[in-house]
N, C-alpha and C positions, 0 to 999 in steps of 0.2 A: 403203414410206413414205420420203419424202425426209428429208434432214437438217433441212430447214426445218420440215417437219411434226413431226418429233420434238421440236424445240425449243419449238414452240408447245404441244404436249401437256405438256411439262415445266413450261412457264411457267404454264399453267392449273392444273396440279396444285399448284404452289407457291402460287399466288394463293388457291386454295381452302383450302389448309392454313393459310395466314396468316390468312385470314378466320375460319376455325374457331377458330384459336388466339386471335384477337382478342376473341372473345366470352368475357366473364368469367362465372364460375359464381355463381349467386345462391343464398344461403342465408337461412334464417329469422333475423331480427334485423338483417340488412344494411340500411344506409341507402342508398337509390338515388334516381336522378332519373328521373322518368317524364313523357313528353310525352302530353298528352291527345289521343287519337285519335278518341274518340266519347263523347258524353254521352247517357245514357239516363235513364229516369225515376228510378231509384233507385241508379244506379251510373255510374262513369266508367271507360272502357277506356283504359289507358295503355300506351305502349311503353316498356319499361325500357331506358334508354340503356346501350349497351355489352354488353347481354345477348342481344339479338336475340329477346326473348320479350315477351309481353304480360302485363299484370296487371289486376286489378279492384280499384277503390276504391269500396266501398259509400258511399252518401251519409252514413250515420252516422259513417263514418271520415274524412269530409272536414272536419268542424268539431265543436267542442265544443258549439256552440249548435244547437238544432233549427231547420231551415229548411223552408219549404213547397216551394220550387223549387230544384232542384239547380243550375240555370243561374245562380243568384245567387252560387254559389261558384266554379264553373269554366266554362271555354269551351274549345273545340277549339284546340289550339296552345299552351295553357298548359303550362309545365314546373314540376312539383311535386317537392318533397323528400318522400320517402316512406320508410316502414320496412316491411320484409317481415314479415307476420304469420304466414303459413303457405303451404304449397303446396296447390293445388286440382286435382281431376281435370278433364281436358279435356272429359270427357263431361258435366260438371255446369255448367261456367262457360265464358265466352269468353276464358279466359286460363289461365295456369298458376300464378299467384301471387296471393294476397290481400294487399293493401297498405293502409297507413293513413297519412294525413296528420295526423289528429287526435292520434294517439299520439306522433308525432314532435314535433309542436308542444307537446304537454303535457310531454314530457320536457325541452324547452328552457325551458318556463314554470316547471317545478319547480326547475330549476337557478337561474333568475332569482329565484324566490321564496325559495329558500334563502339566496341572497346578500342579498336584501332583509331577511330575518329576522336575519341576522348584523349587518347595518348598522343595524337598528332603524328601517327605513324605513316610513312610513305609506302604505298602499295605498288606491286608490279602486276601488270595484266596484259594479255594479248588483245590486239584489236581484232574482233570477229566480224565486224561489218562496217560499211560506210553508208551512212544515211544522210538525208537532207538535214543540214544543220550541225553535223558533227560525226563522232565516232562511237560505235558500240564496243564495249570491252567486257571481258569475262573475269570477274574476281570471285568466282563461285556462284555469283548472281549477276544479273545483267546490270552493267553500269553505263553511263552516258557521259561523253566528253564533248561539250559544246565546241563549235568551230573556233570561237573566240578564246577558248581555253586550251587549245592544242599546243601553240607555240607563242613565243613572245614577239613574233613578227607575222606578217600576213602570209597565209598559205593559200595558193590558188587551187591546187589539186591535191586531194587527200588519198588518192588511190594507192600511193606508195606506202601508206601506213597500214594497209590491210595485212594482217599476219604479224605485224611488228609488235614487240613487247615494249610498253611504255611504263615509266615511273610516274605515279599519280598521287595527288593529294586529294583527300575527301573534302569536298566543299559543302555538300548538302546530303542528308540522309533521312529517309522516312520509310522504315521497314513495312509499316501497315499499307503503304501505297506502292511498295516495291520501287521506291524512288531513290536513286543513288547518282549524284552528280559529282564528277571528278575533274581534276585539272592537271594537265602536264605542264602548262605554262607556269603555274605557281612553283613547281619543282625546279624548272629551268631558271626562273628568276632568283629563287633562293640560293641555288648553286652559284649563280653569277655574283650575287652579293657576297657570298662567302669567299669566292676567289678574289673579288675586288678588295675586300678588307685585308685578306692575306697578302695580296700583291702590294697594296699601299703601305703595309707595315714592313715589307721586305726590301723594296727598292729605294735607292737614294740617288741624288744628283751625281752625274758622271757615269752611272752604270750604262753598259751597252746591252741591249736586249734584242731579241728577234720577235717580229710581229707580222701581222697580215693587214694589208690595206682594207679597211672596212667600208669607208665612204670617202668620196671626193667632193670638195666644194671649190668655189672660186678662190677662197683664201687659204686653202691648205688640204691636208689629207688626214683622216682619222685612222689611226692604226690600232688594231686589237692586240693587246699584249697578253691575252689569255684570261679575260675576265673584266678588263677595263680598257677603255679607249683613251689614247693620248693623241694630241694634235701636233702634227708637223706643219708649221706655217710654211707658206709657199717660199719664203725667203730662206728656209732651212732645208729645202729639198736638195739643192745642188749648189756647188761653188759657182757655176755659171748662171746666167739669167734664165729663169723659168717664167714663161708668160702665165700659164695656168697648170695646175697639178696634173690634169688629164693628158698633158702633152708628154709627160715622162712616166706617169704611174697609171696602173689599172687596178680596179677592185679585185682582191684576191692575191695580189703580188705579195711575196714574202720579202721583207726588208729588214735591214739592221738599223737600229736607231739608238741614239744616245739620249739619256735623260737630262734635260736642261733644268727643269724645276718641277716641284711637286707641291700642290696645295691640298693637304688632307681634308680641310674644311669643305672646300668646294669639289673635292675629288678630281681636280684638274691636273693633268700631266702635260708638260710641254716637252716635245721631242725634236730631235734633229737627225736627219739622214746624212747631211753633208759632213757632220762632225765625225762620222764613221768612215768617210772616204779620204783618200790621200788629198792633202791640200794642194791648191794650184801652184803654190810657191815652193812646194817640196822639190828638192833637187833642181831648182831653177838654174843653177850655175851649169848643170850638165845639159839642160834642155835649151838654154839660151846662152851659149858661150860667147864671150867677147870676140867680135869680129865675124860672127855668124850672120847670115842673111836669113831673115824670116818674113813670112807673109802675115799681114794683120789687117784689122778693120778699124777705121777711124771711128771712135766712139764719142769723143767730145772735142770741141774746139774752144780754146780760150784765147785771151789776148796774147799770151806768151808762148803758145804752142798747141800741139795736138796730142791727145791721148789715144794710143793705138793698142787694141787688144791682140796680143800675139798668141796667147793660149787662153782657153776658157777660164775666166776669172783673173787673168794676168794682163795688166795694162802697163805700157811703158810710155814715157814722154818723149815726143819729138819736139825739142825746143824750136822756137821760131827761127833761130839762127841755123838750124839743121834741116829746114824744110826745103829750101831752094838755094841755088848759087846766086840767084837774082835777089835783089833787095825787095822784101815785101813788108808792108805795114802791118798786116794781120794775116793769120793762117787762112782765114776765110777766102783770101784771094785765089788760092790754088787748091784748097782741100774742102771736102764736104763730109758731113757725118754719114757713115755707111760706105765710104770709099774703101776699096781694097788696095793696099799699098805694100811695096817691098821696103823693108827697113834693115839697117845694119845695127847690130848690137855694139854700143860704145862702152857701156859700163853696167855692171850688175851688182846690186846691193840686196842680198837676200834677207838680211836682218831687218832693214827698213822697208822691204818690199818695193824697191825702186829699180827701174831699168831705164837707162838713157839710150835713146835710139836716134838714128839719122836716116833721112831719106836722100839728102843730097850727096851723101858719101857713096851712094850707088849710082850716081849720075855723073856723066862726064862734065868736067868743068869747062865752061866756054872759054875760048881764047880771049885774052885781054886785047883791046884795041890799041894799036901802036900810036903813040903821040907823034905829032909832026916834028917836034924837037924833043926826042927822048932824053930824059934826064937820068942820070945814074941813080938807080934806086933798086931796092930788093925787098922781098917780103919774107918775113920769118915763117918757117913752116909751123903749122899749128902745134906740132909736137914740141917745138922749142920755146913756146911761150912761157913755160914754167907753171902753167895752170892746168889742172886736170878737168875733165868734163864735169866731175862732181862740183868743182868750184864754179864752173861756168853756169851749171844748171841748178846750183844750190838754192838760190833765191826763188827760181821758178818753181822748184819742187815744193818749197815752203808755201808759196802762194797757192799752189795746187791743193796742198793739204788744207789750207784755210778755206779755200773755195769748196772743197768736199765737205 
């Protein structure tokens, strides 16, 4: 062999030795790069860079989410970051190592989630499944939302949540056990507290707001103002009498309310619906013109007359002298509470909220009995007495106000 031939052999031997030395040893747990060489139905074959060997990535190890077609995840030529799970026999598989992309991704996700937990960050994640006791969500890894942490109110059926994206707060995390507990309720409560504080700082007495009836009780209605509830007492629902709130309101109704008072310490807000409505005495002179005939209901009887409601929230006084042409000692002799009567408007005082009414003015005056020996006499018409109805009823009205 010539000297040239000997040099060639030595160079080849050196090149082979260098090539063999350049291949790194692969161990379980190593993070490697793999180029996709082939894509089969349920696995991808990759060449491990720098090792000169191949590996297998099962479809379930490609992604945390289930997929029907592996081609949606990888294609030939893709270079993937992978972790070595185990060695496999060459007589069983088309490679010498079992690899996973999912587990490496999950490890990175867990590191990110731990950082988010420390920072108090709110996450967003889709609901992937409904299970007994709560919801399963995907944040890159599997997370669980217990039923008691889904909402700040009771939920009977969770099916509507499937596929829905929720904002979540991390409650508990343990990567070594793949344990991640999250809460949507905590996010909802925090948002409500923020809106409540903002609302309490922005509203003041006299403001008119729009809200929705959230709850009904025997004593009133709770109205949601957009982060905090205010109470409309039953007496503040309407100008007319309301027996119970459910007679005129229903949960979900949109209502306009006026702010009566605010207590920032107890976060209590008193509201009124009736203060946003036209008052019963507004334009009363047009609704109850002097001389007009109205129908009303006897609401109260006193020693000096009867109070008759002619419009919701509007009562007028029929003085005892205006009840009947006959002499009566008390109104109870001819009237009862709840009676429907026809009345004539004698006088209207919108400033003092007073209306003088008459029943007898609408009834025919009985003829006076003729005396056996008539004497020359005459009766002055009521209009000629020089006294107004206000003068006649003044004391009675004052007594009524004292009684009220």
